[in-house]
C-alpha positions as CSV (number, residue, x, y, z in Angstrom):
1,X,-25.8,47.1,81.7
2,X,-24.8,47.6,85.2
3,X,-24.6,51.2,85.4
4,X,-27.4,53.3,87.1
5,X,-25.6,56.9,86.5
6,X,-27.9,59.4,87.6
7,X,-31.0,57.0,88.4
8,X,-32.8,57.8,91.3
9,X,-33.5,54.3,93.3
10,X,-35.8,54.1,96.4
11,X,-35.2,51.1,98.5
12,X,-37.5,50.2,101.3
13,X,-36.0,48.6,104.5
14,X,-32.5,49.7,103.5
15,X,-31.2,50.6,107.0
16,X,-30.0,47.0,107.3
17,X,-29.7,43.6,105.7
18,X,-30.2,42.8,102.0
19,X,-31.7,46.6,101.6
20,X,-28.8,48.3,103.0
21,X,-26.3,46.3,100.7
22,X,-28.9,46.6,97.6
23,X,-28.7,50.7,98.3
24,X,-24.7,50.4,98.6
25,X,-24.2,48.6,95.3
26,X,-26.7,51.1,93.8
27,X,-24.8,54.0,94.8
28,X,-21.2,52.4,93.8
29,X,-22.6,52.1,90.4
30,X,-23.9,55.8,90.1
31,X,-27.8,55.5,91.5
32,X,-28.9,58.3,93.6
33,X,-30.2,56.3,96.8
34,X,-33.3,57.0,98.7
35,X,-33.0,55.4,102.1
36,X,-36.6,54.5,103.1
37,X,-36.9,52.9,106.7
38,X,-39.3,52.5,109.5
39,X,-36.5,54.4,111.8
40,X,-35.4,57.7,110.5
41,X,-32.1,57.8,112.4
42,X,-31.1,54.3,111.0
43,X,-32.0,55.6,107.7
44,X,-29.8,58.8,108.1
45,X,-27.0,56.7,109.4
46,X,-26.9,54.4,106.5
47,X,-27.3,57.5,104.0
48,X,-24.2,58.9,105.6
49,X,-22.2,56.0,105.3
50,X,-23.2,55.9,101.7
51,X,-22.2,59.6,101.4
52,X,-19.0,59.1,103.0
53,X,-17.9,56.3,100.8
54,X,-18.7,58.7,97.8
55,X,-22.3,58.2,96.9
56,X,-25.4,60.0,96.7
57,X,-27.9,59.2,99.2
58,X,-31.1,60.8,100.9
59,X,-33.1,59.4,104.1
60,X,-36.6,59.1,104.6
61,X,-38.8,57.7,107.2
62,X,-41.2,55.3,106.0
63,X,-43.6,52.6,107.6
64,X,-44.7,51.1,104.4
65,X,-48.1,50.1,105.8
66,X,-48.9,53.8,106.3
67,X,-50.6,55.1,103.3
68,X,-50.0,58.9,104.2
69,X,-46.3,57.9,105.2
70,X,-45.6,56.2,102.2
71,X,-46.8,59.0,100.1
72,X,-45.1,61.7,102.2
73,X,-41.8,59.6,101.8
74,X,-42.2,59.4,97.9
75,X,-43.1,63.0,97.4
76,X,-40.0,64.1,99.7
77,X,-37.6,62.1,97.6
78,X,-39.2,63.5,94.5
79,X,-38.8,67.0,95.9
80,X,-35.2,66.4,96.6
81,X,-33.9,64.4,93.5
82,X,-36.9,65.5,90.9
83,X,-38.1,61.8,90.3
84,X,-38.0,58.3,91.1
85,X,-36.6,55.7,88.7
86,X,-36.3,52.6,90.4
87,X,-38.3,51.0,93.4
88,X,-37.1,48.2,95.3
89,X,-39.8,47.0,97.7
90,X,-37.8,45.1,100.2
91,X,-39.2,46.0,103.5
92,X,-40.0,42.6,105.5
93,X,-40.2,40.9,108.5
94,X,-40.7,37.3,109.5
95,X,-42.9,35.4,112.4
96,X,-42.9,31.6,112.3
97,X,-45.6,29.4,114.3
98,X,-48.0,26.8,113.3
99,X,-50.9,27.7,111.5
100,X,-53.3,26.5,114.5
101,X,-51.2,28.6,116.8
102,X,-51.2,31.7,114.8
103,X,-52.3,34.8,116.1
104,X,-54.7,36.8,113.4
105,X,-52.7,40.1,114.5
106,X,-49.4,38.6,113.5
107,X,-51.0,37.5,110.1
108,X,-52.5,40.7,109.3
109,X,-49.3,42.3,110.3
110,X,-47.1,40.1,108.0
111,X,-49.5,40.7,105.1
112,X,-49.7,44.3,105.7
113,X,-45.9,44.8,105.6
114,X,-45.1,42.7,102.7
115,X,-48.3,43.4,100.5
116,X,-49.6,46.6,101.8
117,X,-46.4,48.0,101.8
118,X,-45.5,46.7,98.3
119,X,-48.6,48.1,96.5
120,X,-48.5,51.2,98.5
121,X,-44.8,52.0,97.2
122,X,-45.7,51.0,94.1
123,X,-48.7,53.3,93.8
124,X,-46.8,56.2,94.9
125,X,-43.8,55.5,92.6
126,X,-45.6,54.5,89.6
127,X,-47.9,57.7,89.7
128,X,-44.3,59.7,89.1
129,X,-43.4,57.1,86.5
130,X,-46.8,57.4,84.7
131,X,-46.6,61.0,84.4
132,X,-43.0,61.3,83.3
133,X,-43.1,58.4,80.8
134,X,-39.4,58.0,80.9
135,X,-39.5,54.2,82.0
136,X,-38.5,52.7,85.2
137,X,-37.8,49.6,87.3
138,X,-39.9,48.0,90.1
139,X,-38.1,45.2,91.8
140,X,-39.9,43.2,94.7
141,X,-38.1,41.3,97.2
142,X,-39.9,37.8,96.8
143,X,-38.4,34.5,98.3
144,X,-37.7,31.0,97.2
145,X,-41.1,30.9,99.2
146,X,-42.7,32.7,96.2
147,X,-42.8,29.4,94.6
148,X,-42.7,26.9,97.5
149,X,-44.2,26.5,100.7
150,X,-42.3,25.8,104.0
151,X,-43.9,24.6,107.7
152,X,-44.5,27.6,110.2
153,X,-44.5,30.2,107.4
154,X,-48.3,30.6,106.4
155,X,-48.5,34.2,106.0
156,X,-44.9,34.6,104.7
157,X,-45.5,32.3,101.9
158,X,-48.9,33.7,101.0
159,X,-47.6,37.1,101.1
160,X,-44.4,36.1,98.9
161,X,-46.9,34.5,96.2
162,X,-48.7,37.2,96.1
163,X,-45.9,39.6,95.0
164,X,-45.6,37.6,91.9
165,X,-49.4,38.5,90.9
166,X,-48.6,42.2,91.5
167,X,-45.5,42.4,89.8
168,X,-47.0,40.7,86.7
169,X,-50.0,42.8,87.0
170,X,-47.7,46.2,87.2
171,X,-45.8,44.8,84.1
172,X,-48.8,44.4,82.0
173,X,-50.2,48.0,83.2
174,X,-47.0,49.8,83.1
175,X,-45.5,48.6,80.0
176,X,-47.0,51.5,77.9
177,X,-44.7,53.6,79.7
178,X,-41.8,51.7,80.0
179,X,-41.5,50.4,83.4
180,X,-40.7,47.0,84.1
181,X,-41.4,45.0,87.1
182,X,-39.9,41.8,88.7
183,X,-39.2,39.7,91.7
184,X,-36.1,38.6,93.2
185,X,-36.4,35.1,94.9
186,X,-33.4,34.7,97.1
187,X,-32.9,31.6,99.2
188,X,-31.9,31.7,102.9
189,X,-29.7,34.9,103.5
190,X,-27.9,34.8,106.7
191,X,-29.5,38.3,107.9
192,X,-30.5,38.9,111.4
193,X,-34.0,38.0,110.1
194,X,-32.8,34.4,109.4
195,X,-30.8,34.0,112.4
196,X,-33.7,34.8,114.3
197,X,-35.4,32.0,112.7
198,X,-32.8,29.2,113.8
199,X,-33.5,29.1,117.3
200,X,-37.4,29.5,116.9
201,X,-37.9,26.8,114.2
202,X,-35.6,24.5,116.3
203,X,-37.8,24.7,119.1
204,X,-40.9,24.5,116.9
205,X,-39.8,21.4,115.0
206,X,-38.1,19.9,118.2
207,X,-34.7,19.5,116.3
208,X,-31.2,21.4,116.9
209,X,-30.1,24.7,115.5
210,X,-27.4,23.0,113.3
211,X,-30.2,20.6,111.8
212,X,-32.3,23.7,111.1
213,X,-29.4,25.2,109.0
214,X,-28.4,21.9,107.6
215,X,-31.5,20.1,107.0
216,X,-34.3,22.8,106.8
217,X,-32.5,26.0,105.4
218,X,-29.9,24.2,102.9
219,X,-31.3,21.0,102.4
220,X,-32.4,21.9,99.0
221,X,-29.2,23.8,97.8
222,X,-26.6,22.2,95.5
223,X,-23.7,23.2,97.7
224,X,-25.2,23.6,101.4
225,X,-24.3,27.5,100.9
226,X,-26.4,30.4,102.1
227,X,-27.2,33.1,99.4
228,X,-25.4,36.1,100.3
229,X,-26.3,39.9,100.4
230,X,-24.1,40.1,97.3
231,X,-25.9,37.6,95.3
232,X,-29.0,39.5,95.9
233,X,-27.7,42.9,95.4
234,X,-25.9,42.2,92.1
235,X,-29.3,40.5,90.6
236,X,-31.1,43.7,92.2
237,X,-28.4,45.9,90.1
238,X,-28.9,44.0,87.0
239,X,-32.8,44.2,87.1
240,X,-32.5,48.0,87.8
241,X,-30.0,48.8,85.0
242,X,-32.0,46.5,82.2
243,X,-33.4,49.1,79.9
244,X,-36.3,47.1,77.7
245,X,-39.5,45.3,78.6
246,X,-37.5,42.3,77.1
247,X,-37.3,41.4,81.0
248,X,-40.5,42.2,82.9
249,X,-43.1,40.4,84.8
250,X,-40.3,37.7,85.8
251,X,-39.1,36.1,89.0
252,X,-35.5,35.6,89.3
253,X,-34.4,32.8,91.7
254,X,-31.2,33.5,93.7
255,X,-30.7,30.2,96.0
256,X,-27.7,28.2,95.3
257,X,-30.1,25.7,93.0
258,X,-32.8,25.3,96.1
259,X,-35.5,25.9,93.5
260,X,-35.1,25.6,89.8
261,X,-37.4,26.8,87.3
């Protein structure tokens, strides 16, 4: 149950980090991958890499906060491949600050990318899935912060909690035409997004960068290890390939035991 033979998979924020690895793993397992990213040149570069490795990939520019651009990107993908079978709503950013110092513009930016982006891409892909009634999967990139809070991350935690509600609603609305919706909740993955947070949190918390890694990021794990992009990508593959509504409306925590449910 880990093959995607012929399935068309649109992954947002897939020119780098977790999204890129998911796209690579999907392509290696027979998926046709749509690389959707803010920068078209980066998306095209990733699509070329995947094609050179024997995969099937197509690039679209997509600012997930722009309704017209999302609808156009999904339409272009459907024009190219004929349909969308899997959506991975992965695009995201991080801004850390105390609530009392958080700029309202930064708050709105975070919610727009994580929540508006998830809604807009979901709506566009669901319209195709509903019309075809051939099933499908929608996967949201949540976080352990979908279940727990941390200092300095008010909008991130708020947005990641919100994805649980969206996924559960989609699971109920789209079940009649065979679409599943689930949330992957990784622990800290050492991507550039996380690397950037280490000095930022060290400064805000008044501790060393090593203490941030050891006592903040990995404190709750069972083994003191970071989650890897492969850990997350393999769970994304499982969810995309799963064929029934037996697994829908759920959150799967991939965190080396940081959060157990």
